[in-house]
C-alpha positions in Angstrom: -60.7 17.7 -98.4 -59.4 14.6 -96.0 -55.8 14.5 -94.7 -53.8 11.4 -95.2 -52.6 9.9 -91.9 -48.8 9.9 -91.8 -47.1 7.7 -89.4 -44.6 9.4 -87.2 -41.4 7.3 -86.6 -39.5 9.6 -84.3 -42.4 10.0 -82.1 -42.8 6.5 -81.9 -39.2 5.8 -81.2 -39.2 8.7 -78.3 -42.4 6.6 -76.8 -40.6 3.3 -77.0 -37.5 5.3 -75.2 -39.4 6.6 -72.4 -41.7 3.7 -72.0 -38.5 1.2 -71.6 -36.8 3.7 -69.0 -40.1 3.7 -67.0 -40.7 0.1 -67.5 -36.7 -0.6 -65.9 -37.3 2.3 -63.3 -40.3 0.7 -62.1 -39.1 -2.8 -62.1 -35.8 -1.4 -60.1 -38.2 0.4 -57.5 -40.3 -2.8 -57.1 -37.1 -4.9 -56.8 -35.4 -2.5 -54.0 -38.7 -2.9 -52.4 -39.2 -6.2 -52.1 -35.2 -7.1 -51.3 -34.5 -4.2 -49.5 -30.7 -3.9 -51.0 -28.8 -2.4 -53.7 -26.0 -4.1 -55.5 -25.9 -6.7 -52.5 -26.0 -3.8 -49.6 -28.8 -3.5 -47.5 -30.1 -0.2 -47.5 -31.5 -0.1 -44.1 -27.8 -1.0 -42.8 -26.7 1.9 -44.5 -29.1 4.2 -43.2 -28.5 2.9 -39.7 -24.8 3.0 -40.2 -25.3 7.3 -41.5 -27.7 8.1 -39.0 -27.1 5.7 -35.8 -24.3 7.0 -33.3 -23.2 5.1 -30.4 -21.6 6.4 -27.2 -19.5 4.5 -25.0 -20.2 4.2 -21.0 -16.9 3.7 -19.3 -16.7 1.3 -16.8 -14.8 2.5 -13.6 -12.1 0.2 -12.6 -12.1 -1.5 -9.5 -10.9 0.2 -6.1 -8.2 -0.9 -3.9 -9.0 -0.7 -0.3 -7.6 -1.3 3.4 -9.2 -3.6 5.8 -11.8 -0.7 6.7 -12.5 0.3 3.5 -9.9 3.1 3.4 -9.5 3.9 -0.5 -5.5 3.1 -1.8 -6.4 3.4 -5.0 -9.6 4.7 -7.4 -10.6 5.8 -10.6 -11.4 10.0 -10.5 -13.3 12.0 -12.7 -11.2 13.8 -15.2 -11.4 15.8 -18.8 -10.5 15.3 -22.2 -9.8 18.5 -24.2 -11.2 18.0 -27.8 -11.2 20.7 -30.8 -13.8 20.6 -33.4 -12.5 21.9 -36.6 -15.0 21.0 -39.0 -17.3 24.0 -40.4 -20.3 21.8 -40.5 -20.5 21.8 -37.0 -21.7 25.4 -36.9 -25.4 26.0 -38.0 -25.7 29.7 -37.2 -22.8 32.2 -37.9 -23.5 34.2 -34.6 -23.0 30.7 -32.6 -20.0 29.2 -33.9 -19.6 25.3 -32.8 -16.0 25.0 -34.7 -12.7 26.5 -33.9 -12.6 29.7 -36.0 -9.4 31.1 -34.9 -6.5 28.6 -34.9 -4.0 30.7 -33.9 -5.9 32.3 -31.0 -7.0 28.9 -29.6 -3.7 27.5 -29.7 -2.5 30.5 -27.8 -5.0 30.4 -25.2 -4.7 26.6 -24.9 -1.1 26.6 -24.7 -1.1 28.4 -21.0 -3.4 25.3 -19.7 -2.2 22.5 -21.5 1.6 23.5 -20.8 2.1 22.5 -24.6 4.1 25.4 -27.0 1.7 27.4 -29.2 3.4 26.2 -32.3 2.6 22.4 -31.5 -1.0 22.9 -30.7 -1.8 25.0 -34.1 -0.3 22.4 -35.6 -2.7 20.0 -34.6 -5.2 22.5 -35.3 -4.3 23.4 -38.9 -3.4 19.5 -39.8 -7.1 18.4 -38.9 -8.5 21.3 -41.0 -6.3 20.1 -43.8 -7.4 16.8 -43.8 -11.4 17.4 -43.5 -11.3 16.0 -40.1 -14.6 16.8 -37.8 -12.3 17.0 -34.6 -8.9 16.5 -33.0 -7.2 15.8 -29.9 -4.2 16.9 -28.2 -2.4 13.6 -27.0 -1.2 13.3 -23.2 -1.5 17.1 -22.5 -5.1 17.2 -23.5 -6.0 14.4 -21.2 -6.5 14.1 -17.5 -7.3 17.3 -17.2 -9.2 18.4 -13.4 -12.6 19.7 -12.7 -11.0 22.9 -11.8 -9.0 23.3 -14.5 -11.7 22.5 -17.0 -14.1 25.3 -15.5 -11.4 28.2 -15.7 -10.8 26.6 -19.5 -14.4 27.1 -20.1 -14.6 30.5 -19.0 -12.3 31.4 -22.2 -15.5 30.6 -24.1 -13.0 29.3 -27.0 -15.4 28.4 -30.1 -15.3 24.5 -30.6 -13.9 23.6 -27.8 -15.4 20.7 -26.0 -14.6 18.8 -22.8 -15.1 14.7 -22.5 -15.4 13.0 -19.3 -12.8 10.5 -18.7 -11.2 8.5 -16.0 -7.9 8.5 -14.2 -6.3 6.2 -11.7 -5.7 8.3 -8.5 -3.7 7.2 -5.6 -4.7 9.6 -2.7 -2.2 8.6 -0.4 1.0 9.2 -2.9 3.9 7.0 -1.8 1.9 4.1 0.2 3.0 0.6 0.0 4.1 1.7 -4.0 5.9 -1.6 -4.8 3.0 -3.5 -3.3 0.2 -1.4 -4.9 2.0 -0.8 -7.9 0.3 1.3 -10.5 -1.8 1.4 -13.7 -1.8 3.6 -16.6 -4.2 4.2 -19.9 -3.2 2.5 -22.6 -4.6 3.4 -26.4 -6.2 0.2 -27.9 -6.2 -0.8 -31.6 -9.8 0.6 -31.8 -8.5 3.7 -30.7 -10.2 3.6 -27.0 -8.1 4.6 -24.2 -8.3 1.6 -21.3 -6.4 1.8 -18.2 -3.9 -1.3 -17.3 -2.3 -2.2 -14.4 1.6 -2.0 -14.6 2.9 -3.1 -11.5 2.1 -4.9 -8.1 -1.6 -5.5 -7.1 -3.0 -3.4 -10.2 -1.2 -5.8 -12.6 -1.8 -9.0 -10.8 -5.5 -8.5 -10.6 -5.9 -6.1 -13.4 -8.4 -8.8 -14.8 -10.6 -8.4 -11.8 -10.0 -4.8 -11.5 -11.0 -4.2 -14.9 -14.4 -3.9 -15.9 -16.8 -4.0 -19.2 -17.4 -0.9 -20.8 -21.2 -0.3 -21.9 -22.8 1.6 -24.8 -25.9 3.7 -25.9 -27.1 3.5 -29.6 -29.4 6.3 -30.8 -30.4 7.9 -34.2 -29.5 11.3 -35.3 -30.1 13.7 -38.2 -27.1 14.4 -40.6 -26.3 17.6 -38.1 -25.7 14.8 -35.2 -29.0 16.0 -33.4 -31.2 13.1 -31.9 -34.4 12.0 -34.2 -37.7 12.7 -32.6 -39.3 9.6 -31.4 -36.2 7.5 -32.3 -35.7 4.4 -30.0 -32.0 4.0 -28.1 -30.4 0.8 -26.9 -28.6 0.7 -23.6 -26.2 -1.7 -22.8 -24.9 -0.8 -19.2 -21.3 -1.0 -18.2 -19.9 -3.4 -15.4 -17.5 -1.4 -13.1 -14.4 -3.7 -11.9 -14.4 -5.4 -8.6 -12.9 -4.0 -5.8 -9.9 -5.5 -4.0 -10.1 -5.4 -0.4 -6.4 -5.6 1.5 -5.4 -6.6 4.8 -3.5 -3.4 5.2 -4.4 -0.8 7.9 -4.2 2.5 6.4 -3.1 4.3 10.0 -0.5 1.3 10.5 0.7 1.9 7.1 0.9 5.5 7.3 3.1 5.1 10.7 5.3 3.2 8.8 5.9 5.3 5.5 6.3 8.3 7.9 8.8 6.5 10.3 10.6 5.0 7.3 10.7 8.5 5.6 12.4 10.5 8.6 14.8 7.6 8.7 15.6 7.9 4.8 16.0 11.8 5.4 18.2 11.1 8.2 20.5 8.1 7.4 20.0 7.9 3.3 20.7 3.9 3.3 21.0 2.2 0.6 17.4 0.3 1.0 15.3 -0.4 4.0 12.5 -3.1 4.0 9.8 -3.4 6.7 6.8 -5.5 7.6 4.0 -5.4 10.3 1.8 -8.2 10.5 -0.9 -9.9 12.8 1.0 -12.9 14.3 -2.6 -14.5 15.0 -3.8 -14.5 11.8 -0.7 -14.2 9.3 -2.7 -10.8 8.0 -0.2 -8.5 6.5 -1.1 -5.0 8.1 1.8 -2.9 6.6 4.6 -3.3 4.0 6.9 -0.7 2.5 10.4 -0.3 1.3 12.7 2.5 0.0 13.7 4.0 -2.5 9.8 4.3 -3.0 7.9 6.4 -5.2 4.6 8.2 -6.0 2.3 6.2 -8.2 0.7 9.2 -9.6 3.6 10.4 -11.1 5.8 7.5 -11.1 8.2 10.0 -9.4 10.9 8.2 -7.8 10.5 4.7 -9.5 14.0 3.0 -10.6 14.9 0.1 -12.4 13.7 -1.8 -9.3 10.4 -3.0 -9.6 10.6 -6.0 -7.0 8.5 -5.9 -4.1 11.6 -6.7 -1.7 9.8 -8.4 1.6 8.5 -11.0 -1.4 11.3 -11.0 -3.7 14.6 -10.3 -2.5 16.9 -12.7 -0.3 18.8 -11.4 2.5 21.2 -13.0 5.0 18.8 -12.7 8.4 21.7 -12.3 10.8 21.2 -13.2 14.2 17.7 -12.9 14.2 18.0 -16.5 13.1 19.4 -17.4 16.7 15.6 -17.1 17.9 15.0 -20.4 16.2 18.0 -21.7 17.2 16.9 -21.1 20.7 13.7 -22.5 20.0 14.7 -25.8 18.6 17.1 -26.5 21.6 14.1 -25.8 24.5 11.9 -28.0 22.4 14.7 -30.9 22.0 15.2 -30.3 26.0 18.7 -29.1 25.4 18.4 -25.6 26.8 20.0 -25.3 30.1 19.6 -21.0 30.8 22.1 -21.5 33.9 24.7 -23.4 32.2 28.3 -22.3 31.6 30.2 -22.0 28.5 33.6 -20.0 27.7 32.5 -17.4 25.6 34.9 -15.7 22.9 35.9 -18.6 20.3 34.8 -21.5 19.2 37.3 -24.0 17.1 35.0 -26.1 14.4 37.5 -28.4 12.1 39.9 -26.1 10.4 37.8 -22.8 11.4 37.3 -20.7 14.3 34.1 -18.8 14.9 34.1 -15.6 17.2 31.9 -13.6 19.3 31.0 -10.0 17.8 33.3 -8.0 20.4 36.5 -9.1 18.5 36.8 -12.6 19.7 37.5 -11.4 23.5 34.0 -12.7 24.8 32.9 -12.1 28.3 34.7 -14.9 29.8 32.6 -18.0 31.4 29.2 -16.9 31.1 25.7 -18.7 31.2 23.7 -19.5 28.2 20.9 -17.0 29.0 23.7 -14.1 29.2 25.1 -15.5 26.2 21.7 -15.2 24.2 21.0 -12.0 25.8 24.5 -10.6 24.5 24.0 -12.4 21.3 27.0 -14.9 21.3 27.8 -16.7 18.2 30.0 -18.7 20.3 26.8 -20.2 22.4 25.0 -21.0 19.1 27.6 -23.3 18.4 27.5 -24.8 21.8 23.9 -25.5 21.4 24.4 -26.7 17.9 26.4 -29.6 19.6 23.6 -30.3 21.8 21.3 -30.6 18.7 22.9 -32.1 16.3 23.0 -30.9 12.9 20.7 -33.2 11.3 17.8 -32.5 14.1 18.8 -28.8 13.7 17.9 -28.6 10.0 14.7 -30.6 10.7 13.9 -27.6 12.8 14.7 -24.9 10.2 12.3 -27.1 7.6 9.6 -26.7 9.8 9.9 -22.8 10.4 9.5 -23.0 6.7 12.9 -21.6 5.6 13.9 -22.6 2.1 10.9 -22.7 0.6 8.0 -20.3 -0.1 5.6 -19.5 2.5 2.8 -19.3 -0.2 1.5 -15.6 0.1 -1.0 -14.3 -2.3 1.7 -12.3 -4.1 3.8 -13.8 -7.5 7.3 -14.0 -7.6 8.1 -14.8 -4.1 11.6 -16.0 -3.8 12.5 -19.6 -1.8 15.6 -18.5 -0.3 18.7 -20.7 0.2 19.5 -22.8 3.2 23.2 -23.8 2.5 23.5 -27.6 4.2 26.3 -29.2 2.1 28.8 -28.9 4.9 28.9 -29.3 8.5 30.4 -25.2 8.4 27.1 -24.4 6.5 25.0 -26.0 9.7 27.3 -23.8 12.0 26.9 -20.4 10.4 23.3 -20.8 10.1 22.5 -21.2 13.7 23.2 -17.4 13.8 22.2 -16.4 10.2 25.1 -16.4 8.1 25.7 -17.7 4.7 22.5 -19.1 3.9 19.6 -16.7 2.8 16.0 -16.0 3.8 13.1 -13.4 2.5 11.7 -10.9 5.1 8.2 -12.4 4.8 9.8 -15.7 5.7 11.2 -14.4 9.0 7.8 -13.0 9.6 6.1 -16.3 9.2 8.8 -18.2 11.3 8.4 -15.6 14.0 4.5 -15.7 13.9 5.0 -19.5 15.5 6.8 -17.8 18.6 4.5 -15.2 18.8 1.4 -17.3 18.2 1.7 -19.9 21.2 3.9 -22.5 18.4 1.4 -21.9 15.7 3.1 -20.8 12.6 0.4 -18.6 10.1 0.8 -18.4 7.1 0.7 -14.6 5.5 -1.5 -12.9 3.1 -2.6 -9.5 1.8 -5.9 -10.2 0.2 -8.9 -9.8 2.3 -11.5 -10.4 -0.5 -12.4 -9.6 -3.9 -15.9 -8.1 -4.3 -18.4 -6.9 -7.1 -19.3 -3.1 -5.8 -22.5 -3.6 -7.9 -23.8 -6.9 -7.4 -22.3 -7.6 -4.0 -21.0 -10.9 -5.2 -17.1 -12.2 -3.2 -15.5 -13.9 -5.9 -12.4 -14.4 -3.5 -12.2 -14.5 0.2 -9.0 -15.2 2.4 -9.4 -17.0 5.5 -6.4 -17.4 8.1 -4.5 -20.4 7.5 -2.1 -22.8 9.5 1.2 -22.7 8.0 2.5 -25.5 10.9 3.5 -26.1 14.3 7.2 -26.4 14.9 7.2 -26.0 18.5 4.9 -26.2 21.4 3.0 -23.2 23.3 5.1 -23.8 26.2 8.2 -23.6 24.2 6.7 -20.1 22.5 6.3 -18.8 25.7 9.7 -19.6 26.8 11.5 -18.1 23.8 9.4 -15.3 24.1 10.8 -14.5 27.9 14.1 -15.0 26.5 13.5 -12.4 23.9 12.2 -10.1 26.0 15.2 -10.3 28.3 17.3 -9.0 25.4 15.1 -5.7 25.8 15.3 -5.4 29.2 18.3 -7.2 30.6 21.6 -4.6 31.4 23.6 -7.0 29.0 21.0 -7.3 26.2 21.6 -6.7 22.8 18.0 -5.0 22.1 17.8 -2.1 24.7 17.0 0.7 22.2 13.9 -1.3 21.1 12.3 -0.9 24.5 9.0 0.8 24.6 7.6 3.4 27.0 4.2 1.6 27.7 4.6 -2.0 26.5 7.1 -5.0 26.7 8.8 -6.0 23.5 10.3 -9.5 22.7 12.6 -9.4 19.5 16.3 -10.1 18.3 18.6 -7.5 16.3 20.6 -8.7 13.6 23.6 -7.5 11.5 24.2 -9.5 8.1 27.2 -8.7 5.6 25.9 -7.6 2.1 27.4 -8.9 -1.1 28.7 -6.5 -3.6 28.4 -7.0 -7.5 32.0 -8.6 -7.4 30.8 -11.4 -5.1 32.6 -10.5 -2.2 31.0 -8.6 0.9 30.8 -5.2 1.1 33.6 -3.7 3.4 32.8 -0.2 4.5 32.9 -0.3 8.3 29.8 0.0 10.2 28.1 1.7 6.9 28.3 -1.8 5.0 25.9 -3.7 6.7 22.2 -4.7 6.5 20.7 -4.2 10.4 17.8 -5.4 11.2 15.1 -6.2 14.4 12.4 -9.1 14.4 10.1 -7.9 17.2 6.7 -8.5 18.8 4.5 -6.6 21.2 3.0 -7.1 24.0 5.6 -10.0 24.7 3.2 -11.7 27.3 0.5 -11.8 24.3 1.7 -10.1 21.0 -0.8 -8.5 18.8 1.9 -7.0 16.2 5.0 -8.6 14.5 7.4 -6.6 12.8 10.2 -6.9 10.5 12.6 -4.0 9.8 15.8 -3.9 7.8 17.9 -1.1 7.3 20.9 -1.4 4.6 24.3 0.7 4.6 22.9 3.8 6.5 25.3 6.3 7.0 25.8 6.3 10.7 27.6 9.3 13.0 30.4 8.2 14.8 28.6 8.0 17.7 25.9 5.8 16.4 25.7 2.1 15.8 23.5 0.2 13.4 20.8 -0.7 15.8 19.5 3.2 16.1 18.0 3.9 12.7 16.3 0.4 12.8 14.9 1.3 16.5 13.8 4.8 15.4 11.7 3.1 12.8 10.3 -0.1 15.3 9.6 2.1 18.2 7.8 4.9 16.8 5.8 2.1 14.6 5.0 -0.1 17.6 3.9 2.0 20.0 1.7 4.1 18.1 0.3 1.1 16.4 -0.5 -0.4 19.7 -2.3 2.5 21.1 -4.3 3.2 17.4 -5.1 -0.2 18.5 -6.5 0.3 21.8 -4.0 -2.1 23.4 -4.0 -1.4 27.0 -0.5 -0.4 28.3 0.9 -2.0 31.0 1.0 -0.9 34.7 -2.0 1.3 34.2 -4.3 1.6 37.1 -7.8 0.0 36.5 -10.1 2.6 35.3 -13.3 3.5 36.6 -16.2 2.4 34.2 -19.9 3.6 33.7 -22.8 2.1 31.8 -24.4 4.7 29.7 -28.2 5.0 30.3 -30.7 6.2 27.6 -30.8 9.9 27.4 -33.1 10.6 24.8 -35.8 13.1 25.7 -34.1 14.7 28.7 -32.4 18.1 29.0 -29.1 18.0 27.8 -27.4 20.1 30.0 -28.5 17.9 32.8 -27.3 15.0 31.4 -24.1 16.7 30.5 -23.8 17.8 34.5 -24.8 13.8 35.4 -22.1 12.6 33.1 -19.5 15.4 34.4 -19.8 14.0 38.1 -18.7 10.4 36.5 -15.5 11.8 35.1 -16.9 11.8 31.4 -17.4 14.8 29.0 -21.0 15.2 27.3 -20.8 17.2 23.9 -23.6 18.7 22.8 -23.9 19.1 19.3 -26.5 21.7 18.6 -28.3 24.3 20.9 -29.7 23.4 24.2 -32.5 21.3 24.8 -33.6 17.7 25.0 -31.5 15.1 23.8 -32.6 13.4 20.5 -29.8 11.0 20.2 -26.9 9.7 21.7 -23.1 8.0 21.0 -22.5 5.6 22.5 -25.6 4.0 22.7 -27.6 3.3 26.1 -26.0 0.2 27.8 -22.7 0.8 26.4 -19.8 0.5 29.0 -17.2 3.9 28.9 -14.4 4.3 31.0 -13.4 7.5 32.8 -12.5 10.6 30.7 -14.4 9.2 27.6 -16.3 11.7 25.6 -20.3 11.2 25.0 -22.0 12.8 22.2 -25.7 14.3 22.7 -27.5 15.4 19.8 -29.9 17.8 20.0 -32.3 20.2 18.1 -30.8 23.6 16.5 -27.6 24.7 14.7 -24.8 22.8 15.5 -22.1 24.4 18.2 -18.5 23.3 17.3 -16.8 21.7 20.4 -13.1 22.1 20.9 -12.1 18.6 19.1 -8.3 18.6 20.6 -7.2 15.0 21.0 -10.5 13.5 19.6 -10.1 9.9 17.9 -11.1 9.8 14.0 -14.0 7.4 15.2 -15.1 9.9 17.8 -15.0 12.8 14.8 -16.8 10.5 12.2 -19.5 9.8 15.0 -19.5 13.8 16.0 -20.2 14.4 12.1 -22.9 11.8 11.9 -24.6 12.7 14.9 -24.7 16.5 14.1 -24.7 16.5 10.4 -21.6 18.6 9.9 -19.2 18.0 7.1 -15.7 17.2 8.6 -12.8 17.2 6.4 -10.3 15.3 8.3 -6.4 16.0 7.7 -4.3 13.3 8.3 -4.1 10.3 10.7 -4.3 9.9 14.4 -6.0 12.1 16.8 -7.3 15.7 16.1 -4.6 18.5 17.1 -6.2 21.3 15.2 -9.5 22.9 13.7 -10.5 25.4 10.9 -13.3 27.3 13.0 -12.9 27.6 16.8 -15.1 25.9 19.5 -18.1 27.5 20.0 -18.9 28.5 16.4 -22.1 27.9 15.3 -21.9 25.8 11.8 -24.5 25.5 8.7 -24.6 21.6 7.7 -23.0 22.8 4.2 -20.1 24.5 5.8 -17.3 21.9 5.7 -14.8 22.3 9.2 -11.3 20.9 8.5 -9.9 19.1 11.4 -6.1 18.5 11.3 -4.7 15.1 12.8 -1.4 14.1 14.1 -0.3 10.3 14.9 0.1 9.4 18.1 4.0 10.3 18.7 3.1 13.7 18.4 0.8 13.1 21.2 2.3 11.0 23.4 5.9 11.2 24.2 7.3 8.0 22.8 10.6 6.6 24.4 13.4 7.1 21.5 16.6 5.5 22.5 19.0 7.9 20.6 21.6 5.4 20.7 23.6 3.7 23.5 26.7 6.1 23.9 28.4 5.4 26.8 27.8 1.7 26.9 30.9 -0.2 27.4 31.5 -1.9 24.0 31.6 -5.3 25.4 28.2 -5.0 27.0 26.7 -3.5 23.5 25.7 -6.8 22.2 24.1 -6.7 18.6 23.8 -3.0 19.4 27.5 -2.8 18.2 27.1 -6.1 16.2 29.2 -6.1 13.2 29.0 -9.0 10.1 31.3 -11.9 9.5 34.2 -11.4 7.0 33.8 -14.9 5.7 33.8 -14.4 1.7 31.0 -15.5 -0.3 31.5 -19.2 -2.1 34.4 -18.9 -4.4 35.7 -15.7 -3.2 39.0 -14.8 -1.9 40.3 -14.8 1.4 39.9 -11.6 3.1 43.1 -10.6 5.3 42.5 -8.9 8.6 45.5 -7.1 10.0 44.2 -5.7 13.2 42.4 -8.3 15.5 40.4 -5.2 17.0 38.9 -4.5 13.7 37.5 -7.9 13.0 34.0 -7.5 12.5 31.1 -9.4 14.2 29.9 -13.0 13.7 33.4 -13.8 12.0 34.5 -16.8 10.9 38.5 -17.0 11.1 40.4 -18.5 8.7 43.0 -20.4 10.5 45.3 -23.1 10.0 44.0 -26.5 11.0 44.0 -28.1 14.2 46.4 -30.7 14.8 
């Protein structure tokens, strides 16, 4: 019997549903394949975002270096501690890659990070609770040294990683700190840490010192492993440019050492010092006290001023050298003419010499200058005329910025509103200047009348490309006087150091002549009145140059309010800085001392291929020491090279084959030590500046190239007996000149009149307020 067909509506409807779904799915797949997007979002981009990784390539901040390439500031490698707290980082239970025991981890890390265990534990637990992948430990977990990193690694704490980082390092510690400044890491809005200059040259040249970070882009799987055959894109980091200064690290170290000693002995309120090359205007050294260590900022106060540039002071008697120069240039100087010292009446005022107005009777102008007589300046002003004198003050650059390549320079203030202002300016009272202005003006006297503009930046250079974006050259700032006048002024300034009447006698050097002028100036207090603390209340200074005949160095030293013993004058702490720095500096620069006999010289031959022992014997006959760097044998190379001229007593290095045998390095200079290192292949670690005084291995030892030898250096002051005048105790007060020079008692504008009861107590360079002369 034939079955009747029965239409199945349920199955048909089910078919339609599945067919529709299939059609929709097929259409969706085709659409996605065609457009590559879902709900307006690119699938490729979402996949890249999920599996693409990016690693930052940190750019190094540029170095700050001295004129010889010695590092003053640079980036150094440090590490940052990171703790992985996400369990997904661990793929095998027997090799955990995340923090498994937060309490133990915090306890161990607290010993290395100098942070309480509870604080570290809180950071770890908070990261776990908030499902973070990793956490950091703030400042305590950054700037970890390589040594400490290795110690922490030995603890084998699961999940603790170390990320390379960079830290700004100042290897010389307190070294021209207010000039160099410092840089610190700052967190940016994107969470990255960037080093930013906060003070000094680090801040001034932050843009050129800061490099540009690069990056590496690559693809990983969901566990973070690099996918095979994946391509990576690298954008190289661009390091910051190096800023090379005119500073000389060795001269700066001499200065820092001398200032520290005076700081410890006399505890002055402040000290300022500048060293310059008067022939070029290059600043070779600059420092001040109090100072600070830029690595830790220890000692940094509210005073961030670079006082050599930004602080204005009354110059005191060093201004007399410019009054003298103007008089000589105008033909108004007669050194053998006589005048009556002691007092000089001017309208309703009387100025007095610094020995309580007693003076020295009728003396010559030359003797008056040597004694630092204020009255002699008044008579010179009579001859010059006020307007003419002011024109020379302008020509020497006072009252205007020098234009040094540092910001915030102060112009100073030259008072000229009254005749009294001009009179007191002749010996440095009332008006204000900056130390850098004194250096610029004095360069004309040291440099044959040509005044040189001071500068501190030698060049700015990209270390990768070699591109020099800035290069400084010596620049003439004017010529206020002729060469003949400059030479005559130097001779007279030199006589203040050598004359029996000279105020600069404590500043004499053992082996070089000095030309310079001492000074004493009052210091204004917060109430607008001059500070009155006896001899401990003044700013003592000296502007000096040497050798006097042809100055190679020009130095300004200022010591304010030192705590002086009863037997010492204010010039003593100033002289201790000047004589040490100048004597050591000239010897370091190989400036020939005066009164030395002509040394016997010899031109070196080419000794390569010859017996080292025979060459040494030949050199010894000429008074020259031959040092063999290896075993006895034939000479492979030499230093100095053939054809060079050496003087009797010099050392010639002879390189031979075989293991190097250490010589006795005592008395060797840094350049000789570096030459020996280059020839011998031995690594020398030089500790200090100056000349060798000790070594870690004894002479005669055989040393492998990989074994470092430490050589200790000391400045020349420890090797040469520098004449240090302990004061001028016993010198009659009337002959002490500026060594006993005190500052004037006239008040600042608007101040009340100060009453001096005992004429014997009247300070130096005084203006006495008397009744008008009828």
